FIDO-993856 format. One record per atom (N, C-alpha, C, O): residue number from 0; atom name; y negated, x, z negated. Coordinates in pm, whole numbers, plus 50000, padded with zeros to 5 digits. Atoms other than C-alpha are relative to their C-alpha. Layout:
BEGIN
REC   k  a    yy    xx    zz
REC NUM CA     Y     X     Z
...
//
This chain:
BEGIN
REC   k  a    yy    xx    zz
REC   0  N 50155 50097 49999
REC   0 CA 50010 49990 49993
REC   0  C 49851 50095 50010
REC   0  O 49749 50080 49943
REC   1  N 50125 49896 50011
REC   1 CA 49762 50289 50097
REC   1  C 49972 50081 49896
REC   1  O 49879 50161 49883
REC   2  N 50047 49965 50118
REC   2 CA 49797 50370 49785
REC   2  C 49972 49991 49887
REC   2  O 49993 50068 49793
REC   3  N 50050 50123 50106
REC   3 CA 49665 50130 49572
REC   3  C 50155 49999 49925
REC   3  O 50266 50042 49954
REC   4  N 49897 50032 50144
REC   4 CA 49867 50026 49248
REC   4  C 50073 49870 50025
REC   4  O 50163 49834 49950
REC   5  N 49911 50108 49995
REC   5 CA 49969 49676 49448
REC   5  C 49932 49956 50054
REC   5  O 49814 49938 50022
REC   6  N 50070 50066 49840
REC   6 CA 49909 49522 49802
REC   6  C 49875 49870 49925
REC   6  O 49782 49806 49974
REC   7  N 50139 50124 49987
REC   7 CA 49706 49279 49601
REC   7  C 49840 50079 49955
REC   7  O 49732 50020 49954
REC   8  N 50160 49946 49991
REC   8 CA 49404 49533 49537
REC   8  C 49966 50037 50097
REC   8  O 49849 50039 50134
REC   9  N 50057 49960 49809
REC   9 CA 49458 49666 49921
REC   9  C 49929 49883 50021
REC   9  O 49809 49877 50050
REC  10  N 50113 50092 49864
REC  10 CA 49380 49326 50054
REC  10  C 49862 49937 49922
REC  10  O 49757 49915 49982
REC  11  N 50191 50031 50066
REC  11 CA 49074 49207 49754
REC  11  C 49927 50135 50062
REC  11  O 49845 50096 50145
REC  12  N 50043 49869 49960
REC  12 CA 48957 49600 49848
REC  12  C 50007 49959 50197
REC  12  O 49903 50020 50220
REC  13  N 49970 50014 49844
REC  13 CA 49018 49514 50282
REC  13  C 50035 49930 50087
REC  13  O 50056 49955 50206
REC  14  N 49921 50092 49935
REC  14 CA 49146 49199 50341
REC  14  C 49896 49923 50026
REC  14  O 49915 49801 50021
REC  15  N 50140 50047 49989
REC  15 CA 48761 49130 50413
REC  15  C 50018 50021 50168
REC  15  O 49986 49953 50265
REC  16  N 50012 50026 49861
REC  16 CA 48845 49269 50701
REC  16  C 50062 50024 50114
REC  16  O 50049 50103 50208
REC  17  N 49916 50070 49897
REC  17 CA 49105 49084 50870
REC  17  C 50008 49896 49926
REC  17  O 50102 49884 49848
REC  18  N 50008 50083 50097
REC  18 CA 48996 48792 50708
REC  18  C 50067 49894 50092
REC  18  O 50135 49826 50015
REC  19  N 49956 50036 49930
REC  19 CA 49124 48598 51009
REC  19  C 50179 49994 50068
REC  19  O 50250 49916 50131
REC  20  N 49837 49981 49952
REC  20 CA 49476 48783 51045
REC  20  C 50088 50051 49867
REC  20  O 50177 50135 49871
REC  21  N 49892 49957 50100
REC  21 CA 49623 48805 50687
REC  21  C 50105 49992 50020
REC  21  O 50177 50076 49966
REC  22  N 49853 49988 50048
REC  22 CA 49940 48699 50749
REC  22  C 50090 50106 50142
REC  22  O 50212 50114 50150
REC  23  N 49970 49927 49932
REC  23 CA 49977 48938 51041
REC  23  C 49986 50148 49936
REC  23  O 50082 50221 49960
REC  24  N 49999 49922 50139
REC  24 CA 49862 49219 50761
REC  24  C 50105 50019 49955
REC  24  O 50182 50115 49948
REC  25  N 49871 50019 50139
REC  25 CA 50095 49090 50538
REC  25  C 50156 50026 50074
REC  25  O 50247 50062 49999
REC  26  N 49938 49967 49911
REC  26 CA 50335 49134 50807
REC  26  C 50086 50135 50023
REC  26  O 50204 50169 50028
REC  27  N 50051 49827 49917
REC  27 CA 50246 49495 50923
REC  27  C 50103 50036 49860
REC  27  O 50225 50045 49865
REC  28  N 49970 49996 50148
REC  28 CA 50273 49557 50483
REC  28  C 50144 50029 50005
REC  28  O 50187 50144 50003
REC  29  N 49884 50028 49992
REC  29 CA 50622 49433 50504
REC  29  C 50068 50090 50047
REC  29  O 50155 50152 49986
REC  30  N 49888 49896 49923
REC  30 CA 50763 49647 50765
REC  30  C 49964 50146 49976
REC  30  O 50043 50235 50005
REC  31  N 49975 49906 50067
REC  31 CA 50637 49912 50623
REC  31  C 50046 50069 49882
REC  31  O 50074 50185 49851
REC  32  N 49929 49982 50138
REC  32 CA 50750 49878 50309
REC  32  C 50124 50042 49996
REC  32  O 50165 50133 49924
REC  33  N 49919 50009 50006
REC  33 CA 51070 49799 50434
REC  33  C 50104 50172 50080
REC  33  O 50199 50233 50032
REC  34  N 50006 49874 49955
REC  34 CA 51098 50119 50675
REC  34  C 50025 50158 49840
REC  34  O 50121 50221 49796
REC  35  N 49912 49931 50116
REC  35 CA 51051 50342 50367
REC  35  C 50063 50010 49878
REC  35  O 50083 50115 49817
REC  36  N 49825 50022 50004
REC  36 CA 51323 50202 50201
REC  36  C 50112 49937 50022
REC  36  O 50207 49869 49984
REC  37  N 49826 49969 49878
REC  37 CA 51559 50218 50415
REC  37  C 50003 50159 50039
REC  37  O 50116 50203 50054
REC  38  N 50007 49832 50061
REC  38 CA 51468 50620 50408
REC  38  C 50044 50052 49900
REC  38  O 50082 50168 49888
REC  39  N 49992 49903 50116
REC  39 CA 51517 50673 50103
REC  39  C 50208 49989 49957
REC  39  O 50296 49911 49994
REC  40  N 49829 49971 50088
REC  40 CA 51893 50774 49910
REC  40  C 49994 49859 49920
REC  40  O 49889 49827 49865
REC  41  N 49986 50108 50093
REC  41 CA 51988 50462 49733
REC  41  C 50092 50043 49862
REC  41  O 50203 50096 49865
REC  42  N 50008 49994 50095
REC  42 CA 52005 50479 49396
REC  42  C 50195 50028 49968
REC  42  O 50198 50130 50036
REC  43  N 49932 49973 50111
REC  43 CA 52366 50524 49221
REC  43  C 50080 50081 49908
REC  43  O 50060 50199 49881
REC  44  N 49990 49983 50158
REC  44 CA 52574 50524 48910
REC  44  C 50115 50078 49998
REC  44  O 50175 50074 49891
REC  45  N 49919 49932 49978
REC  45 CA 52849 50780 49066
REC  45  C 49960 50132 49885
REC  45  O 49857 50199 49887
REC  46  N 50023 49881 50109
REC  46 CA 52902 51044 48743
REC  46  C 49971 49973 49841
REC  46  O 49996 50059 49757
REC  47  N 50049 50037 50026
REC  47 CA 52756 50820 48515
REC  47  C 50104 49912 49888
REC  47  O 50146 49799 49914
REC  48  N 49893 50088 50102
REC  48 CA 52988 50692 48220
REC  48  C 49896 49923 49838
REC  48  O 49834 49977 49747
REC  49  N 50069 50065 50135
REC  49 CA 52853 50361 47972
REC  49  C 50008 49995 49914
REC  49  O 50126 50003 49879
REC  50  N 50017 49994 50113
REC  50 CA 52793 50355 47713
REC  50  C 50043 49884 49941
REC  50  O 50006 49772 49975
REC  51  N 49916 50121 50040
REC  51 CA 53039 50157 47483
REC  51  C 49870 49925 49855
REC  51  O 49777 49956 49780
REC  52  N 50103 50094 50075
REC  52 CA 52926 49838 47320
REC  52  C 50003 49979 49826
REC  52  O 50109 49973 49764
REC  53  N 50039 50025 50097
REC  53 CA 52803 49786 47006
REC  53  C 49975 49876 49958
REC  53  O 49907 49797 50024
REC  54  N 50015 50131 50014
REC  54 CA 52829 49497 46810
REC  54  C 49849 49962 49880
REC  54  O 49834 49964 49757
REC  55  N 50122 50052 50112
REC  55 CA 52483 49383 46676
REC  55  C 50004 49857 49968
REC  55  O 49916 49839 49884
REC  56  N 50002 50096 50099
REC  56 CA 52553 49020 46575
REC  56  C 50101 49954 49903
REC  56  O 50153 50012 49807
REC  57  N 49843 50035 50094
REC  57 CA 52824 48821 46431
REC  57  C 49994 49902 50147
REC  57  O 49894 49840 50185
REC  58  N 49983 50146 49980
REC  58 CA 52994 48582 46680
REC  58  C 50014 49867 49995
REC  58  O 50088 49822 49908
REC  59  N 50064 50075 50123
REC  59 CA 52849 48248 46681
REC  59  C 50155 49922 49942
REC  59  O 50149 49849 49843
REC  60  N 49895 50096 50050
REC  60 CA 53212 48092 46626
REC  60  C 50048 50094 49883
REC  60  O 50158 50055 49845
REC  61  N 50048 50009 50176
REC  61 CA 53176 48273 46271
REC  61  C 49998 49975 49934
REC  61  O 49884 49994 49892
REC  62  N 50073 50025 50096
REC  62 CA 53200 48147 45991
REC  62  C 49930 50075 49881
REC  62  O 49962 50187 49841
REC  63  N 50053 49951 50102
REC  63 CA 52980 48195 45720
REC  63  C 50077 49994 49895
REC  63  O 50124 49880 49892
REC  64  N 49952 50088 50101
REC  64 CA 53169 48208 45364
REC  64  C 49899 50020 49901
REC  64  O 49905 49959 49794
//
């Protein structure tokens, strides 16, 4: 998004330049984002082991004594 924190910030700054073409601009930004995301390596969890589950609460079916 041109280095801005969000697409909203980009459109707030430059939206007036394309007032009658915002759908075209949105489609172009979406296409650029799609290309960028496709070029990145996918995240994997290979080699990572899950942490063991810890009991944090009594099961609802357990009755208090």
